[in-house]
C-alpha positions as semicolon CSV with decimal commas, in nm:
position;residue;x (nm);y (nm);z (nm)
1;M;-1,121;-1,895;-0,090
2;M;-1,142;-1,561;-0,107
3;M;-1,445;-1,399;-0,012
4;N;-1,643;-1,241;-0,321
5;H;-1,764;-0,920;-0,373
6;L;-2,092;-0,962;-0,261
7;F;-2,031;-1,131;0,061
8;V;-1,747;-0,831;0,128
9;R;-2,132;-0,632;0,110
10;M;-2,338;-0,843;0,277
11;I;-2,091;-0,813;0,593
12;A;-2,086;-0,461;0,571
13;L;-2,513;-0,442;0,522
14;L;-2,584;-0,661;0,826
15;A;-2,277;-0,511;1,066
16;V;-2,492;-0,161;0,991
17;C;-2,835;-0,370;1,091
18;G;-2,742;-0,485;1,401
19;L;-2,799;-0,832;1,310
20;A;-2,603;-1,084;1,442
21;S;-2,203;-1,102;1,337
22;V;-2,142;-1,329;1,061
23;A;-1,891;-1,548;1,104
24;R;-1,542;-1,458;0,787
25;S;-1,434;-1,790;0,671
26;Q;-1,119;-1,726;0,359
27;D;-0,752;-1,805;0,382
28;L;-0,635;-1,467;0,514
29;P;-0,702;-1,360;0,873
30;V;-0,954;-1,075;0,935
31;R;-1,083;-1,006;1,295
32;Q;-1,417;-1,119;1,339
33;D;-1,546;-0,840;1,584
34;D;-1,455;-0,600;1,334
35;S;-1,724;-0,446;1,103
36;V;-1,684;-0,239;0,799
37;P;-1,834;0,109;0,839
38;A;-2,099;0,119;0,576
39;Q;-1,986;0,481;0,461
40;A;-1,643;0,344;0,444
41;E;-1,776;0,040;0,182
42;L;-1,955;0,283;-0,023
43;I;-1,650;0,499;-0,100
44;Y;-1,479;0,177;-0,197
45;E;-1,753;-0,008;-0,390
46;R;-1,802;0,360;-0,588
47;G;-1,437;0,363;-0,626
48;L;-1,381;0,010;-0,731
49;Q;-1,645;0,065;-0,978
50;Y;-1,498;0,387;-1,129
51;L;-1,146;0,183;-1,163
52;A;-1,258;-0,103;-1,350
53;K;-1,474;0,131;-1,614
54;S;-1,196;0,301;-1,707
55;Q;-0,889;0,055;-1,719
56;N;-0,824;0,011;-2,102
57;E;-0,741;-0,280;-2,314
58;K;-0,404;-0,308;-2,168
59;G;-0,456;-0,348;-1,794
60;S;-0,368;0,037;-1,743
61;W;-0,501;0,389;-1,719
62;N;-0,523;0,639;-1,948
63;D;-0,548;0,980;-1,694
64;S;-0,197;1,156;-1,602
65;G;-0,001;0,879;-1,462
66;G;-0,226;0,567;-1,522
67;S;0,059;0,362;-1,750
68;E;0,297;0,378;-1,508
69;P;0,363;0,041;-1,357
70;G;0,354;0,169;-1,016
71;V;-0,020;0,325;-1,040
72;V;-0,150;-0,009;-1,165
73;G;0,000;-0,192;-0,922
74;L;-0,185;0,048;-0,669
75;C;-0,490;-0,017;-0,873
76;V;-0,437;-0,405;-0,857
77;A;-0,365;-0,361;-0,437
78;A;-0,675;-0,181;-0,439
79;F;-0,901;-0,473;-0,510
80;L;-0,721;-0,742;-0,375
81;A;-0,725;-0,492;-0,041
82;H;-1,145;-0,515;-0,061
83;G;-1,096;-0,911;-0,078
84;E;-1,208;-0,901;-0,454
85;D;-1,089;-1,291;-0,583
86;P;-0,893;-1,266;-0,872
87;N;-0,995;-1,567;-1,056
88;N;-1,346;-1,550;-1,034
89;G;-1,518;-1,227;-0,888
90;P;-1,653;-0,985;-1,052
91;Y;-1,339;-0,771;-1,088
92;S;-1,131;-1,103;-1,181
93;K;-1,063;-0,947;-1,534
94;N;-0,955;-0,590;-1,395
95;I;-0,699;-0,794;-1,177
96;R;-0,616;-1,009;-1,407
97;A;-0,525;-0,752;-1,661
98;G;-0,357;-0,464;-1,429
99;V;-0,102;-0,750;-1,339
100;D;-0,033;-0,871;-1,688
101;F;0,056;-0,529;-1,753
102;I;0,256;-0,517;-1,449
103;L;0,445;-0,798;-1,600
104;S;0,433;-0,678;-1,976
105;Q;0,674;-0,399;-1,860
106;Q;0,949;-0,574;-1,666
107;N;1,283;-0,589;-1,806
108;E;1,302;-0,965;-1,876
109;K;1,730;-0,938;-1,789
110;N;1,737;-0,769;-1,472
111;G;1,381;-0,767;-1,363
112;Y;1,361;-0,372;-1,315
113;I;0,957;-0,279;-1,361
114;G;0,881;0,056;-1,496
115;S;1,136;0,326;-1,539
116;S;1,201;0,442;-1,189
117;M;1,220;0,239;-0,863
118;Y;0,908;0,394;-0,738
119;N;0,727;0,211;-1,018
120;H;0,916;-0,090;-0,939
121;A;0,853;-0,083;-0,574
122;F;0,474;-0,043;-0,621
123;A;0,428;-0,279;-0,890
124;T;0,686;-0,533;-0,708
125;K;0,400;-0,499;-0,405
126;A;0,145;-0,641;-0,636
127;L;0,331;-0,907;-0,773
128;A;0,367;-1,031;-0,390
129;E;0,017;-0,952;-0,283
130;S;-0,116;-1,131;-0,634
131;Y;0,117;-1,418;-0,570
132;G;-0,115;-1,741;-0,406
133;M;-0,406;-1,591;-0,523
134;L;-0,394;-1,519;-0,841
135;D;-0,345;-1,833;-1,087
136;N;-0,094;-1,705;-1,327
137;P;0,263;-1,875;-1,361
138;K;0,516;-1,580;-1,483
139;I;0,434;-1,453;-1,133
140;A;0,628;-1,636;-0,918
141;P;0,970;-1,534;-1,134
142;A;0,910;-1,208;-1,202
143;L;0,849;-1,192;-0,818
144;E;1,165;-1,347;-0,752
145;K;1,348;-1,136;-1,026
146;A;1,195;-0,791;-0,910
147;V;1,261;-0,857;-0,527
148;E;1,713;-0,944;-0,616
149;L;1,654;-0,614;-0,842
150;I;1,573;-0,430;-0,516
151;V;1,833;-0,612;-0,342
152;S;2,125;-0,569;-0,578
153;S;2,030;-0,200;-0,606
154;Q;2,095;-0,129;-0,249
155;K;2,442;-0,314;-0,228
156;K;2,546;-0,092;-0,463
157;N;2,399;0,193;-0,292
158;R;2,649;0,439;-0,044
159;F;2,405;0,463;0,201
160;G;2,224;0,101;0,202
161;A;1,937;0,282;0,087
162;W;1,760;0,344;-0,229
163;R;1,671;0,609;-0,487
164;Y;1,527;0,726;-0,749
165;T;1,722;0,444;-0,985
166;P;1,870;0,100;-0,939
167;E;2,235;0,250;-1,041
168;S;2,168;0,582;-0,760
169;R;2,426;0,633;-0,530
170;D;2,236;0,883;-0,299
171;A;1,892;0,771;-0,098
172;D;1,588;0,964;0,037
173;T;1,280;0,801;0,274
174;T;1,015;0,830;0,020
175;V;1,195;0,555;-0,208
176;T;1,372;0,378;0,092
177;G;1,065;0,323;0,214
178;C;0,834;0,191;-0,044
179;Q;1,124;-0,048;-0,116
180;M;1,105;-0,166;0,253
181;V;0,748;-0,219;0,285
182;T;0,759;-0,412;-0,084
183;L;1,022;-0,637;0,085
184;F;0,808;-0,694;0,363
185;A;0,531;-0,806;0,120
186;A;0,756;-1,022;-0,112
187;R;0,874;-1,226;0,241
188;N;0,472;-1,300;0,324
189;A;0,449;-1,430;-0,015
190;G;0,732;-1,634;0,066
191;V;1,017;-1,507;-0,094
192;A;1,366;-1,502;0,043
193;V;1,449;-1,137;0,185
194;P;1,819;-1,100;0,322
195;D;1,765;-0,995;0,686
196;E;2,075;-0,773;0,615
197;A;1,860;-0,539;0,355
198;I;1,576;-0,506;0,622
199;K;1,914;-0,369;0,897
200;K;2,024;-0,158;0,641
201;G;1,707;0,005;0,557
202;L;1,601;0,038;0,873
203;A;1,946;0,219;0,924
204;Y;1,923;0,466;0,677
205;L;1,577;0,569;0,800
206;A;1,671;0,601;1,142
207;S;1,945;0,820;1,056
208;C;1,671;1,051;0,913
209;R;1,496;1,106;1,183
210;S;1,525;1,377;1,425
211;R;1,503;1,316;1,811
212;D;1,111;1,455;1,808
213;G;1,051;1,157;1,572
214;D;0,997;1,336;1,251
215;Y;1,136;1,196;0,934
216;G;1,317;1,430;0,694
217;Y;1,362;1,399;0,315
218;T;1,751;1,296;0,312
219;S;1,850;1,393;0,660
220;A;1,707;1,420;1,005
221;S;1,583;1,783;0,932
222;G;1,287;1,938;0,776
223;G;1,055;1,649;0,940
224;K;0,713;1,578;0,783
225;P;0,389;1,400;0,863
226;T;0,414;1,144;0,535
227;L;0,771;1,095;0,579
228;T;0,703;1,020;0,940
229;A;0,442;0,803;0,864
230;I;0,674;0,623;0,618
231;G;0,915;0,530;0,872
232;L;0,702;0,412;1,200
233;L;0,555;0,177;0,944
234;C;0,903;0,045;0,829
235;L;0,954;-0,014;1,162
236;S;0,601;-0,186;1,247
237;L;0,594;-0,454;0,988
238;A;1,003;-0,504;1,126
239;K;0,861;-0,557;1,461
240;E;1,070;-0,292;1,617
241;R;0,826;-0,134;1,818
242;D;1,031;-0,069;2,153
243;S;1,274;0,213;2,091
244;K;1,234;0,573;2,226
245;G;1,256;0,651;1,829
246;Y;0,980;0,439;1,784
247;Q;0,749;0,574;2,032
248;A;0,871;0,999;1,937
249;S;0,757;0,946;1,617
250;L;0,396;0,783;1,716
251;A;0,333;1,092;1,930
252;Y;0,441;1,302;1,648
253;L;0,208;1,138;1,463
254;Q;-0,053;1,177;1,715
255;K;-0,005;1,540;1,759
256;N;-0,051;1,599;1,372
257;I;-0,368;1,332;1,307
258;D;-0,542;1,641;1,150
259;Y;-0,252;1,701;0,874
260;R;-0,326;1,695;0,508
261;D;-0,062;1,654;0,257
262;R;-0,122;1,942;0,006
263;F;0,083;1,833;-0,237
264;Y;0,054;1,468;-0,237
265;P;-0,274;1,381;-0,030
266;F;-0,354;1,001;-0,066
267;Y;0,042;0,907;-0,061
268;F;0,015;1,056;0,282
269;E;-0,335;0,903;0,340
270;Y;-0,189;0,561;0,203
271;Y;0,098;0,552;0,476
272;M;-0,038;0,704;0,768
273;S;-0,377;0,499;0,757
274;Q;-0,090;0,167;0,783
275;A;0,175;0,319;1,011
276;L;-0,117;0,453;1,295
277;F;-0,308;0,116;1,286
278;H;0,004;-0,093;1,320
279;A;0,131;0,158;1,638
280;D;-0,224;0,244;1,809
281;E;-0,532;0,131;1,728
282;A;-0,705;0,372;1,901
283;T;-0,546;0,632;1,745
284;W;-0,595;0,492;1,411
285;K;-0,993;0,419;1,460
286;E;-0,995;0,857;1,518
287;W;-0,790;0,909;1,215
288;N;-1,024;0,634;1,041
289;V;-1,353;0,831;1,117
290;R;-1,212;1,111;0,993
291;N;-1,058;0,985;0,687
292;I;-1,377;0,804;0,630
293;R;-1,605;1,161;0,646
294;Y;-1,327;1,362;0,447
295;L;-1,308;1,126;0,146
296;S;-1,697;1,077;0,159
297;T;-1,715;1,468;0,075
298;I;-1,461;1,534;-0,208
299;Q;-1,559;1,140;-0,435
300;S;-1,682;1,258;-0,792
301;S;-2,020;1,175;-0,846
302;D;-1,807;0,889;-1,098
303;G;-1,639;0,728;-0,815
304;S;-1,291;0,894;-0,881
305;L;-1,091;1,100;-0,604
306;P;-1,006;1,449;-0,720
307;G;-0,618;1,566;-0,716
308;N;-0,303;1,636;-0,903
309;Q;-0,144;1,327;-0,949
310;G;-0,428;1,198;-1,182
311;T;-0,731;1,006;-1,101
312;S;-0,653;0,618;-1,144
313;F;-0,373;0,726;-0,858
314;N;-0,579;0,951;-0,678
315;T;-0,830;0,645;-0,601
316;A;-0,636;0,359;-0,567
317;G;-0,455;0,576;-0,262
318;A;-0,793;0,705;-0,084
319;L;-0,904;0,295;-0,135
320;L;-0,596;0,174;0,028
321;S;-0,665;0,429;0,300
322;L;-0,951;0,263;0,392
323;A;-0,838;-0,062;0,336
324;L;-0,746;-0,131;0,691
325;N;-1,113;-0,176;0,798
326;Y;-1,105;-0,509;0,612
327;R;-0,751;-0,662;0,636
328;F;-0,723;-0,925;0,360
329;L;-0,391;-0,880;0,274
330;P;-0,110;-1,008;0,499
331;I;0,063;-0,715;0,539
332;Y;-0,238;-0,544;0,706
333;E;-0,226;-0,793;0,927
334;K;-0,036;-0,690;1,292
């Protein structure tokens, strides 16, 4: 049984007060010697309250981009990553409504969700993370169809990767990265994912990595921390941490620990937190302290996070950058 919302808050408060450690018993393993910083819990709680209050009857959000199934998928993931019970918890209606919306957006014939591979990946990932937790018989067949589309799309691509549509012949690291992370989440849920799909995806990402370890958008030039975080995370999830390229990418991110993406800040934070946690926990802890401090200064009074990508995306992305403090989802486990 997943921890309910009240129990999560009790753990955070007990840790802050310095009381005896509380054993955590649930389906998904969480380290017993780690406590959640009180400020992180406060940010997360306020953010979830905002998402819950602003969700519409369809299960999506009315702000810019909030009706996209990928954004809804990130919002669903933000609830689940906090350990919220999707069946009986205080946010269960929000989670179920979001999942139902995603299911309603899937093409019954080919399994495509939304109108871009970005949407498809993040929506599929939410289905993978909901599967096994949420009592909904529609999730399993929808998830399998969605994964099949990702795999079939890759087979059509001359780079063995992905871009904006299932028919795209070109590729880039951002779209490829989110498909790869989704395939790993699907594997964690028990869905069969061909090893060849993982190998080809990693090979494409490696072709976009420079000798210095930074990743470019469609080639090894013009590398950026956001793209490098995506590449490093995919290598970590594939358990391929021993290469010189991996170490070079980690060193690059460590040098850019103060970086902020001006155009896609919460997209960067979403990937940076995961990449550093899987690669080097000491660096992640340093970054996490700074990230918590940063988010606490910019969070709006209503609990949302400001930015140019829409408040539901901004808020979900920011909360997920804090999710490594909880580690309820399998993809957040080392």
